[in-house]
C-alpha angles and dihedrals in degrees: 000000000000117000122190115200119205111204091023091161093067122096098247098041091043089054092050092047090054092049090048092053092049089047091059103262127132108245134202134150153144142235134196094236141018118269142172088251092063087055089047092053091048090056088054095051101267101124105141094095136122136205111225140049107255144120100243099071097048090046093053092046092049091048092056097043118001116245114237100185132022111204124191141174129239092260098060100072090045100044094041110032090173095043108176093206092058089052093048092051092048092051092049098045095244117159112251126195142146119268097260093060091057094045090050088054091055091049091051096043092049093043093235128164112232123228102190125194112202138164141104094276140011096039098124097047092043091049090050091048092053090049091048091057093053092047094047090051090050093241118147110245138172116213148165126196140167100257142042115267128220090214101046146000124297087261135354141194114207112189089208094057126112095187135055116203110204139176100229109205120208093203111117087004090281096148091064090075090075141076106200127202086211129011119197112198112206096189138313123230127153113271144149100045088181088069101027112039093192140030089244094056088050093051091044090059089056092048089053089050090051090053088056093051126085093209129016126193114191143152122271096243091054092046091049093051093047092044094243121157127205116257143120091312099038128055111189119199133190129235088213093056110135090226089075088066089067091063111096101189116123115254128045092240091054092050092050091047089052091051091051092051094045091048092048101043100039094086094039093055096034092241135123121252088242091058093051094045089055086058092044093052086069094049106138099208128237142254119295094008104108085319116175111233096173135348106308092355119109136178121211128176093216106141107153123067094254091049092047092049089051092051092045091051091053092046091051090046088057102036108019112211094347098091122133121187133205107194127201111176118219108235128349089241090060092050089058090048096050100031094113091054091048090062096088101009094105098036093114100049123102096227133000127202118188117199126187114292120256104254125216136134090011133175104236091206094064121095111253109245102217121193091265091050092049091050089052089058093057130095121270087253093055094041091058091064100029127102133175114242144176131218093262146109092285092059091046088054092048093049091049091048092053095043092050089051091056099259120140107236110207112193112198111204131148098173130105129213110018094014131130089260093056092044090049093055091048094050099040 
């Protein structure tokens, strides 16, 4: 079967394309712009790709070997309302679905049991931790997460596996395509107001996801807010559990994620939580989660207030008061949504540089919150050490100056091509 992936240079679609190739499908695809993920796919044998959104490439691919299934991500219909590839597929009777429908088909066809990691924050790290456990135990596993791993590929399909570990994203209600054997919920906070207009609608989506899951493991505060009671389907765990103190990983959020994974997978793998925590204490981390790019320079994809607080806690745990932040907001829409929480979020850092937000899926009617405007929203304490900045030589010099002086420079960036993270890797 020939699968064509639109937006193949994005993290999620790239992962799915890699899985499809390893599962025996023919793979091709396109993306609007170059990215490190296209290079990553090429190194793994996926070379029939194209940079640009046009009709000519998909038509030539289809002429050589007919496309059976056109798979796209949530961003494509929004970013390209007159998408020529969609029109081509409609005219030629090619099946079109979002990415999760295709992945669900693979899971069903291969008779895999799904271990889904969901939640507003912590999904990528928790997914990587679950994958780490399987690999350290020598158990075959298929998986797909939201970040590159130091101990494996971005995603993998193993024909010998019985389980599929998956980062189940709630954006665009994608996670409702699945029926997990086990669902690990890393934490629930209101997000994506463009999809869920109210907190209640957001919570309702998680309740629906729970109904589709055989077993759900979640934190007590989330269970309490969603009116969930412990029982055969629900295991409710406490953030104050003394077992968390046996986790030696840096960062409170990492220690809590490890406890969630150990609690959820112990019965699945017929191990004790202590046995799994011993493995997790050696977890090497993953890309863009407090990832060291250069001495004293780190990149982290934290982009919501809870994620940012977690990244800052880890940075202060490592460097004390000597924490410098470079902040790139993800989406102008989100900056409007979280602006009240941004007010005091950076009060405790030594220096704050705010660069232009990474723009995608935006509401054109919203005022653009520039770095200067974002700084003006902050508390007096934060404004005293905040400066607007651009991704240029001046910022390179400032980062080097701080790093040389012994400060920990934490760069918060959740974008892809053209983002602070990509610029950071190019410069450092």
